[in-house]
NUTOR-97489 format. One line per 4 residues: number of its first residue (from 1); their letters; for each residue y, z, x of N, C-alpha, C. Coordinates in pm, whole numbers, always signed. Last residue first. Layout:
<nodes>
NUM> a> Y/Z/X/Y/Z/X/Y/Z/X ~ ...
</nodes>
This chain:
<nodes>
326> qlaq> -2180/+1640/-7189/-2323/+1699/-7195/-2360/+1731/-7067 ~ -1852/+1638/-7335/-1934/+1633/-7206/-2082/+1703/-7218 ~ -1717/+1692/-7560/-1817/+1592/-7570/-1906/+1583/-7434 ~ -1544/+1898/-7477/-1647/+1938/-7564/-1753/+1827/-7588
322> iket> -1378/+1728/-7297/-1452/+1846/-7249/-1556/+1886/-7346 ~ -1282/+1551/-7493/-1343/+1501/-7367/-1441/+1602/-7318 ~ -1129/+1726/-7644/-1228/+1638/-7706/-1328/+1579/-7594 ~ -937/+1826/-7473/-1039/+1906/-7532/-1144/+1845/-7584
318> laav> -793/+1606/-7400/-878/+1665/-7295/-979/+1748/-7364 ~ -653/+1559/-7646/-750/+1446/-7591/-837/+1508/-7493 ~ -502/+1780/-7670/-611/+1752/-7766/-716/+1659/-7718 ~ -349/+1757/-7437/-439/+1861/-7449/-556/+1849/-7555
314> vpta> -191/+1540/-7526/-265/+1536/-7400/-374/+1644/-7391 ~ -76/+1609/-7774/-183/+1509/-7773/-255/+1507/-7648 ~ +16/+1881/-7930/+10/+1829/-7782/-112/+1739/-7752 ~ -51/+1902/-8183/+88/+1887/-8145/+114/+1853/-8003
310> kldd> -311/+1942/-8203/-255/+1803/-8241/-126/+1800/-8195 ~ -379/+2202/-8152/-373/+2106/-8035/-320/+1978/-8074 ~ -393/+2337/-8381/-254/+2337/-8322/-260/+2248/-8207 ~ -652/+2339/-8444/-568/+2250/-8535/-438/+2222/-8464
306> ympq> -730/+2518/-8259/-770/+2387/-8246/-703/+2281/-8339 ~ -631/+2752/-8376/-556/+2701/-8240/-620/+2548/-8216 ~ -774/+2848/-8571/-662/+2756/-8597/-598/+2698/-8485 ~ -977/+3008/-8439/-1014/+2868/-8470/-890/+2781/-8520
302> vvkr> -930/+3265/-8390/-860/+3175/-8305/-886/+3030/-8347 ~ -1122/+3402/-8571/-984/+3424/-8565/-900/+3318/-8507 ~ -1368/+3303/-8467/-1324/+3283/-8606/-1191/+3294/-8624 ~ -1398/+3430/-8209/-1392/+3281/-8217/-1329/+3242/-8367
298> fapk> -1411/+3705/-8276/-1298/+3651/-8189/-1278/+3493/-8210 ~ -1643/+3700/-8404/-1545/+3749/-8472/-1408/+3706/-8402 ~ -1841/+3626/-8191/-1805/+3533/-8316/-1690/+3572/-8396 ~ -1816/+3851/-8013/-1745/+3721/-7978/-1727/+3630/-8116
294> daev> -1768/+4148/-8015/-1813/+4054/-8128/-1750/+3927/-8101 ~ -1835/+4292/-7681/-1735/+4261/-7804/-1808/+4164/-7902 ~ -1922/+4567/-7528/-1956/+4440/-7582/-1889/+4408/-7700 ~ -1737/+4723/-7267/-1768/+4703/-7416/-1819/+4568/-7445
290> ftvg> -1755/+4953/-6990/-1747/+4796/-7031/-1806/+4791/-7193 ~ -1513/+5194/-6885/-1633/+5158/-6963/-1621/+5013/-7008 ~ -1425/+5314/-6563/-1424/+5217/-6661/-1528/+5200/-6739 ~ -1454/+5479/-6345/-1442/+5540/-6483/-1412/+5430/-6600
286> mkva> -1480/+5395/-6095/-1358/+5433/-6133/-1330/+5500/-6276 ~ -1742/+5309/-6131/-1714/+5428/-6031/-1582/+5476/-6055 ~ -1696/+5067/-6262/-1776/+5165/-6319/-1757/+5308/-6258 ~ -1563/+4924/-6054/-1493/+4967/-6183/-1558/+5089/-6245
282> dgea> -1785/+4854/-5886/-1674/+4966/-5837/-1584/+5011/-5955 ~ -1931/+4696/-6052/-1983/+4827/-6004/-1887/+4920/-5955 ~ -1733/+4490/-6066/-1796/+4553/-6200/-1851/+4703/-6158 ~ -1699/+4394/-5814/-1596/+4458/-5888/-1639/+4556/-6006
278> kdle> -1960/+4298/-5759/-1909/+4414/-5681/-1792/+4472/-5768 ~ -1956/+4068/-5932/-2047/+4180/-5948/-2023/+4304/-5871 ~ -1722/+3931/-5837/-1731/+3994/-5977/-1840/+4106/-5995 ~ -1816/+3861/-5588/-1695/+3953/-5597/-1688/+4011/-5737
274> kqwn> -2024/+3693/-5636/-2068/+3833/-5562/-1955/+3922/-5595 ~ -1883/+3491/-5748/-1975/+3581/-5846/-2010/+3692/-5774 ~ -1757/+3376/-5534/-1690/+3468/-5623/-1771/+3532/-5713 ~ -1895/+3231/-5335/-1881/+3372/-5315/-1819/+3450/-5435
270> enha> -1850/+2972/-5424/-1986/+3012/-5408/-1987/+3174/-5385 ~ -1556/+2948/-5446/-1644/+2947/-5571/-1788/+2998/-5548 ~ -1498/+2935/-5173/-1452/+3059/-5251/-1540/+3066/-5391 ~ -1624/+2697/-5092/-1666/+2828/-5024/-1636/+2946/-5116
266> kssd> -1456/+2530/-5248/-1603/+2531/-5271/-1653/+2669/-5208 ~ -1210/+2573/-5131/-1237/+2613/-5263/-1377/+2621/-5295 ~ -1267/+2450/-4882/-1227/+2592/-4878/-1250/+2654/-5029 ~ -1304/+2187/-4964/-1410/+2262/-4881/-1389/+2421/-4892
262> laaq> -1058/+2128/-5085/-1189/+2122/-5155/-1293/+2191/-5085 ~ -881/+2141/-4858/-855/+2232/-4979/-1000/+2231/-5066 ~ -997/+1957/-4694/-991/+2094/-4649/-965/+2188/-4784 ~ -934/+1726/-4848/-1078/+1763/-4820/-1072/+1913/-4759
258> rvle> -649/+1724/-4846/-717/+1726/-4961/-875/+1779/-4945 ~ -611/+1696/-4564/-561/+1813/-4629/-630/+1833/-4756 ~ -717/+1460/-4512/-781/+1541/-4427/-733/+1694/-4511 ~ -551/+1295/-4680/-697/+1297/-4704/-761/+1424/-4632
254> qeap> -302/+1325/-4538/-328/+1373/-4680/-469/+1389/-4718 ~ -381/+1208/-4288/-346/+1347/-4289/-352/+1398/-4437 ~ -397/+929/-4374/-504/+994/-4315/-499/+1154/-4322 ~ -139/+895/-4461/-247/+883/-4558/-363/+952/-4503
250> klrg> +79/+1130/-4328/+25/+1001/-4317/-86/+995/-4418 ~ +328/+1313/-4527/+211/+1301/-4436/+169/+1169/-4422 ~ +517/+1308/-4720/+562/+1280/-4579/+453/+1273/-4474 ~ +407/+1391/-4950/+416/+1239/-4922/+468/+1201/-4798
246> ftvg> +423/+1653/-4922/+302/+1607/-4901/+307/+1447/-4881 ~ +690/+1709/-5002/+646/+1706/-4875/+517/+1661/-4842 ~ +694/+1638/-5302/+790/+1588/-5195/+750/+1590/-5052 ~ +463/+1750/-5411/+470/+1583/-5412/+579/+1549/-5295
242> salv> +324/+2021/-5275/+442/+1974/-5332/+450/+1805/-5308 ~ +2/+2102/-5389/+88/+2053/-5289/+215/+2011/-5351 ~ -219/+2384/-5501/-140/+2256/-5511/-39/+2230/-5410 ~ -498/+2496/-5624/-428/+2490/-5492/-353/+2371/-5525
238> vdpv> -551/+2709/-5906/-536/+2568/-5865/-451/+2577/-5739 ~ -781/+2899/-6104/-671/+2893/-6019/-669/+2767/-5965 ~ -907/+2847/-6442/-924/+2841/-6290/-784/+2860/-6225 ~ -1021/+3037/-6700/-895/+2954/-6669/-901/+2960/-6508
234> rthe> -1189/+3071/-6976/-1221/+3049/-6823/-1135/+2965/-6774 ~ -1162/+3288/-7240/-1121/+3174/-7155/-1194/+3178/-7024 ~ -1284/+3520/-7365/-1215/+3409/-7446/-1194/+3289/-7380 ~ -1461/+3756/-7324/-1465/+3632/-7247/-1409/+3499/-7341
230> nrsy> -1523/+4001/-7424/-1508/+3890/-7524/-1507/+3767/-7468 ~ -1586/+4271/-7319/-1650/+4135/-7277/-1643/+4037/-7383 ~ -1333/+4480/-7240/-1424/+4425/-7332/-1465/+4290/-7290 ~ -1300/+4806/-7068/-1287/+4646/-7050/-1381/+4577/-7147
226> fkmv> -1100/+5083/-7039/-1196/+5000/-7114/-1198/+4871/-7102 ~ -911/+5219/-6903/-1042/+5246/-6884/-1150/+5198/-6961 ~ -632/+5165/-6691/-704/+5106/-6814/-848/+5143/-6794 ~ -564/+5303/-6454/-495/+5344/-6582/-552/+5269/-6708
222> eghk> -748/+5205/-6278/-695/+5339/-6258/-626/+5391/-6383 ~ -785/+4956/-6294/-880/+5043/-6369/-855/+5188/-6352 ~ -606/+4830/-6158/-566/+4832/-6302/-672/+4935/-6364 ~ -636/+4744/-5887/-636/+4877/-5925/-587/+4908/-6088
218> altl> -658/+4503/-5802/-527/+4517/-5842/-504/+4651/-5896 ~ -926/+4525/-5762/-845/+4470/-5657/-684/+4488/-5668 ~ -1020/+4634/-5993/-1051/+4696/-5882/-932/+4669/-5765 ~ -937/+4506/-6238/-974/+4638/-6231/-964/+4714/-6096
214> atvn> -937/+4241/-6160/-818/+4297/-6184/-827/+4449/-6193 ~ -1209/+4160/-6181/-1156/+4209/-6034/-1004/+4262/-6053 ~ -1262/+4049/-6420/-1302/+4194/-6396/-1220/+4248/-6264 ~ -990/+3860/-6538/-1139/+3875/-6501/-1150/+4027/-6453
210> neag> -776/+3947/-6826/-811/+3892/-6688/-959/+3900/-6662 ~ -512/+4072/-7019/-636/+4003/-7019/-661/+3927/-6887 ~ -399/+4413/-7091/-386/+4281/-7040/-512/+4197/-7062 ~ -224/+4675/-7261/-331/+4615/-7202/-300/+4480/-7150
206> dvvg> +37/+4769/-7334/-101/+4853/-7376/-223/+4798/-7304 ~ +335/+4793/-7157/+228/+4706/-7224/+109/+4796/-7251 ~ +471/+5007/-7086/+538/+4896/-7123/+458/+4800/-7209 ~ +330/+5229/-6985/+325/+5189/-7131/+401/+5078/-7181
202> sqla> +310/+5279/-6718/+438/+5329/-6802/+427/+5308/-6936 ~ +85/+5141/-6642/+97/+5272/-6614/+198/+5335/-6696 ~ +166/+4864/-6706/+55/+4939/-6753/+39/+5086/-6757 ~ +383/+4837/-6544/+387/+4819/-6677/+274/+4885/-6762
198> tyle> +261/+4869/-6285/+369/+4959/-6335/+372/+4952/-6482 ~ +95/+4631/-6291/+36/+4763/-6275/+147/+4871/-6333 ~ +265/+4411/-6315/+186/+4443/-6439/+139/+4597/-6415 ~ +439/+4277/-6140/+507/+4381/-6232/+391/+4451/-6314
194> gwal> +296/+4056/-6038/+332/+4183/-5954/+398/+4303/-6028 ~ +269/+3888/-6254/+143/+3958/-6201/+195/+4101/-6115 ~ +526/+3893/-6500/+476/+3847/-6382/+366/+3945/-6320 ~ +460/+3848/-6861/+496/+3950/-6750/+435/+3897/-6631
190> ptaa> +471/+3823/-7214/+461/+3755/-7072/+520/+3852/-6964 ~ +297/+3957/-7447/+414/+3992/-7374/+398/+3935/-7227 ~ +177/+3949/-7789/+179/+3870/-7639/+306/+3908/-7568 ~ +80/+4180/-7980/+203/+4133/-7939/+182/+4063/-7800
186> agll> -231/+4111/-8164/-136/+4181/-8079/-4/+4117/-8056 ~ -364/+3925/-8348/-305/+4049/-8407/-220/+4138/-8306 ~ -471/+3693/-8276/-568/+3808/-8279/-494/+3927/-8319 ~ -229/+3557/-8259/-320/+3528/-8358/-427/+3634/-8383
182> nvmr> -141/+3644/-8003/-59/+3669/-8135/-146/+3648/-8254 ~ -324/+3539/-7842/-294/+3685/-7850/-223/+3730/-7976 ~ -269/+3257/-7891/-409/+3322/-7902/-394/+3475/-7923 ~ -11/+3222/-7800/-52/+3188/-7949/-191/+3270/-7971
178> ttip> -24/+3287/-7549/+62/+3363/-7623/+24/+3333/-7770 ~ -187/+3074/-7443/-244/+3209/-7433/-155/+3298/-7533 ~ -17/+2857/-7507/-141/+2860/-7552/-188/+2997/-7552 ~ +235/+2886/-7349/+237/+2889/-7504/+101/+2908/-7572
174> gpqv> +296/+3114/-7078/+215/+2982/-7119/+205/+2999/-7264 ~ +282/+3371/-6849/+365/+3274/-6924/+300/+3150/-6960 ~ -5/+3576/-6900/+69/+3492/-6809/+162/+3402/-6908 ~ +26/+3878/-7094/-36/+3747/-7084/+61/+3669/-6970
170> rikl> -33/+4213/-7209/+38/+4125/-7118/-33/+3993/-7104 ~ +4/+4310/-7535/-88/+4266/-7437/-17/+4179/-7341 ~ +48/+4578/-7743/+136/+4487/-7663/+35/+4454/-7558 ~ -120/+4623/-8058/-83/+4650/-7908/-22/+4548/-7849
166> grld> -135/+4557/-8332/-40/+4642/-8278/-20/+4685/-8141 ~ -493/+4491/-8300/-360/+4502/-8384/-275/+4612/-8336 ~ -713/+4506/-8173/-594/+4463/-8094/-478/+4468/-8156 ~ -922/+4563/-8346/-880/+4658/-8238/-760/+4624/-8141
162> dptr> -965/+4322/-8468/-885/+4444/-8561/-835/+4560/-8449 ~ -1126/+4172/-8301/-980/+4134/-8323/-902/+4261/-8388 ~ -1351/+4432/-8167/-1319/+4312/-8270/-1183/+4294/-8258 ~ -1356/+4604/-7950/-1476/+4532/-7994/-1449/+4411/-8089
158> iakk> -1198/+4760/-7715/-1164/+4663/-7809/-1286/+4570/-7830 ~ -1117/+5106/-7643/-1198/+4995/-7673/-1165/+4890/-7766 ~ -805/+5168/-7473/-887/+5200/-7582/-1005/+5069/-7587 ~ -634/+5068/-7290/-678/+5209/-7294/-760/+5252/-7397
154> ayfs> -780/+4758/-7162/-688/+4849/-7253/-708/+4993/-7219 ~ -869/+4415/-7141/-877/+4550/-7098/-753/+4639/-7149 ~ -1021/+4119/-7250/-919/+4210/-7256/-959/+4334/-7200 ~ -1117/+3848/-7015/-1139/+3927/-7137/-1022/+4030/-7130
150> rtgn> -1204/+3540/-6875/-1093/+3626/-6899/-1131/+3724/-7016 ~ -1436/+3454/-6608/-1391/+3446/-6759/-1304/+3566/-6760 ~ -1356/+3313/-6285/-1432/+3377/-6379/-1369/+3368/-6526 ~ -1211/+3149/-6128/-1154/+3280/-6154/-1211/+3350/-6249
146> dqys> -1263/+2887/-5893/-1317/+2982/-5987/-1242/+3103/-6012 ~ -1009/+2678/-5808/-1086/+2801/-5745/-1129/+2857/-5883 ~ -964/+2341/-5736/-984/+2431/-5832/-1057/+2542/-5757 ~ -734/+2124/-5554/-863/+2176/-5579/-845/+2291/-5678
142> lgll> -474/+1992/-5572/-561/+1968/-5469/-719/+1997/-5494 ~ -222/+1864/-5777/-334/+1955/-5750/-434/+1903/-5662 ~ +113/+1830/-5736/-19/+1762/-5694/-128/+1863/-5682 ~ +390/+1825/-5866/+283/+1926/-5858/+158/+1874/-5843
138> skak> +595/+1643/-5900/+589/+1695/-5772/+488/+1829/-5768 ~ +558/+1517/-6136/+639/+1619/-6137/+663/+1707/-6001 ~ +368/+1326/-6094/+504/+1279/-6116/+610/+1381/-6115 ~ +140/+1507/-6077/+194/+1439/-5958/+338/+1378/-5984
134> gael> +10/+1630/-6274/+148/+1684/-6254/+204/+1603/-6134 ~ -224/+1519/-6307/-135/+1491/-6415/+4/+1537/-6374 ~ -429/+1561/-6118/-333/+1444/-6093/-201/+1439/-6187 ~ -590/+1749/-6236/-519/+1782/-6121/-411/+1681/-6078
130> ierg> -691/+1599/-6462/-586/+1705/-6470/-513/+1747/-6353 ~ -864/+1426/-6330/-747/+1380/-6417/-633/+1491/-6435 ~ -1046/+1606/-6210/-950/+1508/-6114/-822/+1460/-6198 ~ -1165/+1677/-6443/-1097/+1775/-6362/-1002/+1707/-6268
126> ipgd> -1283/+1446/-6539/-1189/+1508/-6606/-1105/+1609/-6525 ~ -1475/+1382/-6310/-1354/+1296/-6348/-1248/+1363/-6436 ~ -1561/+1705/-6195/-1593/+1571/-6230/-1464/+1501/-6258 ~ -1536/+1986/-6144/-1590/+1905/-6032/-1601/+1760/-6069
122> vvkf> -1467/+2073/-6398/-1360/+2074/-6290/-1413/+1995/-6173 ~ -1701/+2013/-6559/-1571/+1957/-6597/-1480/+1954/-6476 ~ -1901/+2140/-6445/-1916/+2002/-6459/-1776/+1938/-6492 ~ -1815/+2405/-6466/-1806/+2325/-6317/-1836/+2181/-6345
118> fhak> -1841/+2435/-6743/-1711/+2451/-6687/-1700/+2385/-6533 ~ -2114/+2420/-6766/-2029/+2325/-6843/-1897/+2339/-6758 ~ -2202/+2645/-6631/-2242/+2500/-6578/-2151/+2386/-6642 ~ -2093/+2869/-6786/-2060/+2835/-6651/-2077/+2692/-6585
114> drfl> -2069/+2721/-7114/-2110/+2821/-7009/-2065/+2777/-6876 ~ -1897/+2593/-7294/-2026/+2644/-7347/-2084/+2752/-7239 ~ -1549/+2624/-7310/-1670/+2589/-7243/-1794/+2650/-7288 ~ -1359/+2728/-7501/-1360/+2583/-7483/-1509/+2535/-7410
110> fptd> -1272/+2966/-7589/-1410/+2932/-7608/-1426/+2795/-7589 ~ -921/+2868/-7611/-1038/+2975/-7622/-1155/+2910/-7650 ~ -747/+2705/-7389/-813/+2675/-7524/-924/+2772/-7534 ~ -656/+2709/-7133/-623/+2820/-7225/-691/+2813/-7358
106> fvgf> -693/+2455/-7035/-790/+2567/-6984/-768/+2688/-7066 ~ -521/+2303/-7127/-641/+2284/-7190/-722/+2397/-7148 ~ -285/+2326/-6969/-278/+2410/-7081/-433/+2401/-7151 ~ -269/+2113/-6799/-328/+2220/-6750/-358/+2338/-6846
102> apef> -116/+1927/-6944/-250/+1918/-6922/-333/+2036/-6887 ~ +176/+2003/-6921/+83/+2050/-7034/-57/+2014/-7018 ~ +332/+2138/-6660/+241/+2004/-6692/+148/+2037/-6807 ~ +478/+2362/-6697/+529/+2242/-6610/+457/+2123/-6633
98> aalp> +327/+2531/-6838/+475/+2519/-6877/+521/+2404/-6796 ~ +77/+2520/-6718/+95/+2443/-6840/+248/+2434/-6876 ~ +93/+2715/-6499/+106/+2562/-6480/+136/+2477/-6617 ~ +17/+2940/-6608/+162/+2915/-6616/+193/+2780/-6565
94> sana> -285/+2863/-6622/-182/+2911/-6743/-47/+2874/-6722 ~ -388/+2818/-6385/-367/+2713/-6467/-259/+2737/-6578 ~ -244/+3011/-6110/-330/+2984/-6205/-289/+2901/-6307 ~ -172/+2889/-5785/-121/+2942/-5909/-246/+2911/-6009
90> hafd> -48/+2863/-5463/-178/+2877/-5533/-126/+2936/-5654 ~ +111/+2593/-5265/+103/+2717/-5351/-25/+2742/-5415 ~ +285/+2422/-5011/+166/+2456/-5094/+181/+2568/-5174 ~ +549/+2397/-4932/+469/+2281/-4917/+340/+2298/-4998
86> laga> +880/+2436/-5054/+759/+2490/-5018/+672/+2361/-5029 ~ +1096/+2272/-5142/+1128/+2402/-5050/+993/+2467/-5012 ~ +1060/+2083/-5322/+1031/+2039/-5180/+1077/+2154/-5089 ~ +1108/+2137/-5589/+1224/+2098/-5503/+1196/+2065/-5361
82> qlqe> +837/+2192/-5661/+912/+2081/-5729/+1024/+2027/-5636 ~ +791/+2418/-5513/+711/+2302/-5493/+786/+2169/-5550 ~ +976/+2602/-5643/+985/+2563/-5491/+897/+2436/-5462 ~ +848/+2623/-5888/+973/+2557/-5889/+1008/+2509/-5741
78> ller> +625/+2755/-5811/+588/+2611/-5854/+731/+2535/-5857 ~ +712/+2998/-5727/+641/+2910/-5635/+640/+2759/-5668 ~ +811/+3104/-5954/+924/+3067/-5846/+857/+2967/-5748 ~ +584/+3133/-6106/+678/+3039/-6159/+780/+3006/-6035
74> qqgl> +453/+3322/-5931/+386/+3191/-5940/+503/+3101/-6005 ~ +691/+3492/-5714/+580/+3485/-5797/+543/+3354/-5841 ~ +759/+3459/-5360/+799/+3439/-5510/+677/+3463/-5581 ~ +706/+3488/-5101/+793/+3384/-5124/+833/+3362/-5277
70> qgap> +546/+3712/-5128/+643/+3712/-5023/+747/+3610/-5048 ~ +327/+3751/-5285/+471/+3725/-5351/+566/+3716/-5248 ~ +95/+3793/-5129/+157/+3915/-5184/+302/+3877/-5248 ~ +122/+3580/-4844/+47/+3635/-4940/+152/+3731/-5036
66> fvki> +147/+3287/-4686/+235/+3410/-4726/+187/+3464/-4849 ~ +21/+3105/-4425/-2/+3157/-4552/+82/+3267/-4589 ~ +98/+2793/-4271/+118/+2938/-4263/+126/+2995/-4401 ~ -76/+2539/-4121/-24/+2594/-4253/-20/+2737/-4233
62> eieg> -13/+2272/-3899/-43/+2421/-3911/+15/+2449/-4045 ~ -131/+1982/-3743/-95/+2039/-3884/-112/+2186/-3894 ~ -236/+1943/-3497/-112/+1891/-3537/-53/+1930/-3661 ~ -485/+2080/-3431/-360/+2156/-3426/-235/+2097/-3466
58> ksre> -674/+1885/-3529/-671/+1929/-3376/-530/+1998/-3351 ~ -717/+1862/-3769/-594/+1792/-3741/-583/+1811/-3578 ~ -919/+2039/-3811/-938/+1899/-3822/-854/+1808/-3783 ~ -802/+2306/-3755/-919/+2258/-3672/-933/+2099/-3689
54> svlk> -589/+2308/-3946/-562/+2317/-3823/-676/+2257/-3724 ~ -768/+2292/-4192/-655/+2187/-4168/-618/+2194/-4024 ~ -903/+2533/-4161/-973/+2396/-4154/-877/+2279/-4137 ~ -716/+2721/-4185/-799/+2704/-4062/-854/+2558/-4037
50> afle> -611/+2680/-4443/-530/+2653/-4322/-588/+2640/-4192 ~ -863/+2753/-4575/-797/+2624/-4597/-705/+2591/-4488 ~ -876/+3023/-4502/-981/+2921/-4454/-918/+2787/-4485 ~ -657/+3119/-4633/-659/+3131/-4488/-777/+3039/-4429
46> lsvd> -760/+3087/-4888/-650/+3019/-4855/-630/+3012/-4701 ~ -971/+3279/-4885/-1008/+3126/-4912/-872/+3039/-4877 ~ -825/+3504/-4861/-926/+3479/-4769/-956/+3327/-4778 ~ -678/+3507/-5104/-611/+3496/-4971/-717/+3463/-4865
42> vphg> -905/+3545/-5288/-806/+3415/-5288/-735/+3400/-5160 ~ -988/+3801/-5218/-1077/+3682/-5193/-992/+3555/-5200 ~ -730/+3971/-5031/-779/+3957/-5169/-877/+3813/-5139 ~ -597/+3992/-4793/-738/+4025/-4795/-801/+4011/-4922
38> kalg> -290/+4051/-4942/-346/+4025/-4812/-500/+4083/-4822 ~ -275/+4002/-5291/-252/+4079/-5172/-340/+4033/-5050 ~ -119/+3710/-5449/-223/+3792/-5441/-216/+3878/-5302 ~ +54/+3476/-5485/+112/+3621/-5523/-5/+3734/-5507
34> hglr> +144/+3253/-5218/+69/+3300/-5321/+95/+3442/-5356 ~ +244/+2971/-5036/+274/+3102/-5089/+175/+3119/-5207 ~ +246/+2784/-4738/+165/+2822/-4847/+206/+2943/-4905 ~ +408/+2555/-4518/+412/+2703/-4577/+325/+2683/-4708
30> mttk> +371/+2375/-4191/+390/+2378/-4342/+357/+2528/-4399 ~ +448/+2193/-3932/+428/+2329/-3968/+461/+2334/-4117 ~ +332/+1963/-3696/+386/+1981/-3837/+351/+2134/-3889 ~ +417/+1900/-3372/+319/+1975/-3451/+409/+1980/-3595
26> aqal> +495/+1585/-3222/+546/+1725/-3262/+452/+1781/-3366 ~ +325/+1395/-2980/+359/+1423/-3108/+379/+1559/-3150 ~ +503/+1399/-2667/+382/+1436/-2743/+420/+1450/-2883 ~ +690/+1098/-2552/+686/+1247/-2581/+566/+1286/-2676
22> pafg> +653/+943/-2238/+637/+931/-2374/+617/+1077/-2440 ~ +868/+1028/-1974/+738/+993/-2025/+736/+1000/-2178 ~ +1125/+1126/-1906/+1121/+997/-1944/+988/+948/-1979 ~ +1128/+1383/-1778/+1149/+1361/-1924/+1131/+1239/-1977
18> laaa> +1112/+1421/-1507/+1241/+1454/-1564/+1254/+1437/-1717 ~ +859/+1321/-1452/+873/+1470/-1446/+1017/+1506/-1518 ~ +901/+1045/-1482/+834/+1123/-1572/+834/+1265/-1574 ~ +1054/+1023/-1252/+1119/+989/-1376/+1048/+1059/-1494
14> aalg> +874/+1073/-1062/+969/+1155/-1075/+1053/+1146/-1201 ~ +701/+859/-1093/+641/+992/-1104/+768/+1083/-1118 ~ +873/+655/-1010/+811/+668/-1156/+765/+795/-1174 ~ +900/+703/-738/+1019/+713/-825/+976/+731/-970
10> ammi> +662/+665/-638/+716/+813/-635/+830/+820/-738 ~ +628/+394/-675/+541/+492/-739/+603/+639/-733 ~ +843/+307/-489/+846/+272/-622/+756/+379/-728 ~ +730/+401/-252/+867/+449/-299/+873/+435/-436
6> irrk> +506/+231/-236/+483/+392/-244/+627/+456/-290 ~ +612/-19/-216/+528/+32/-325/+522/+170/-341 ~ +742/+3/+40/+838/-24/-80/+738/+13/-212 ~ +522/+35/+222/+623/+145/+207/+701/+128/+75
2> tm> +223/-95/+65/+342/-95/+137/+428/+3/+125 ~ -113/+0/+79/+6/+1/+2/+122/+3/+97
</nodes>
């Protein structure tokens, strides 16, 4: 190599050292908010989602998870998604119905024949149709997380609809659940999840409706000693992306994130029944009594809700598809 060639090579090396080499791709950092406590099974599954995205993108996409309502409660998180101020959120399908009516189909009481029917819906074309219904509103559903069946719990036993009369029952904000509770004779009281323990303790509300883990993980069993197995709805949680910020990802990155959401939610769903069984055992130790409800009596009272569906054509159509699915 000539002296001139050596000098040229040395110059190029120096230029690279001074910053003229091609820049490495900048890491994309995104945020995910949810309202449940750190260490809750939902929080664990969302941390798995973030981990899978990081691993599969070789560290180019990082998702930071903010639990316990640090970034706001469900409605606030959904509004932030729409504005592009937040990248991902976890929310229950009930409050989502106020933003996209299609999600309200899950609030329809006694819609699913059994657990197998539920998963056939959410894992199939109908489930995907609902997930994508909010896309135009910047609420893009990525995956479902099983949340078990929802039943009533209160300071007294609830065996029939008559036992609900006069009670103030906390509901998630949403027209269909509100209608159901009012039909059953109680006063539906919309309230944020983070405010519920204090409201139950102080008597602002007399009871609530949720799956059994609310008794233990949220410690509602400390103040509510009766859980009724009426199992009126099976409302899933949803992992959502902001259409504003998700659209900035490359198509391959979008697919990577979608698959990570599906895989982490599948892991969640496989473990959820164990969580429910454990929660029931722990609730009994807390002094909670489990009550067998008269389900046919509840079904009869809420039957007018199926006529109400005509006012929301998208929900009526989805209900027919779900009930027809064999």
